[in-house]
N, C-alpha and C positions, 0 to 999 in steps of 0.2 A: 092516441096519438092522431092528428090530422093530417091526412095526406091528400093534400088537395092536388089534381092534377096543374103542373105549369104549363101554359102554351106561352113559347117563345113569340115577343112582338116580332112583326115585320120590319127590316129595315127600310128606311125612306129609300122610294127608287131614284135611283142615280139620274142625272143628267146624261144625256148622250154626249159622247165628243165631237161626233162626227153625222150627220144626215146621210143616207145612202140615195142615190138618185139612180136609174135606168136613163140612159141618153139615147134615145132613137133617133138616128139620121135621117134628114128629109132629103130628098132627092131635087135637085136645083140648086144653081149657082146662088151664091149669098144669103141662102136661108139658114139660121139656127135648127137645132135641134130639138126635138120634145123631151123634157126633163121630165120624170113622174119620181116621187118621193116612193121608195120600197121599204124603207125599213132605216135603222142607226146602227152606228158602231159605242159601245159601251168599254172606254179604257179599264184593263185591269188596275187594281190598285199598285201594284209592284210595278207598274210601266214596263211589263215587258210585254205588251199585247194587248188583248183585247176580244170583245166577243161581238160578232155582226149578225143582228139580227135582221131577218129580211121577211119582207110580209106581202109578197108578190109573186105568182106564178101566171104563165111562164115569163121568164127573163130573157129578152131580146135585147140587143145592143152591148154599150158598155157600162160598167158599173161605178159611178163617180161617189167619193165620199167630201163631204164639206161639212167646215166648222159652220154649227146653226149659230143663227143671228140671233137677238136680244129679242126680237118683236118674233120669234118664230115659236 
């Protein structure tokens, strides 16, 4: 008998549902904040939530989730 070890194939990586940004406020009237991409949100297949993967430390400001654009 041949008991060759089977290695499961990795599933294709999912495309994120949203990109995560931290928005740092700028002091001064009429100025926009700085948006820095810090991670991504991956929706669960059952539609009842997802996983937020963050890739930045420290986090200051507010976190915003945005749907990715086709060119990103």
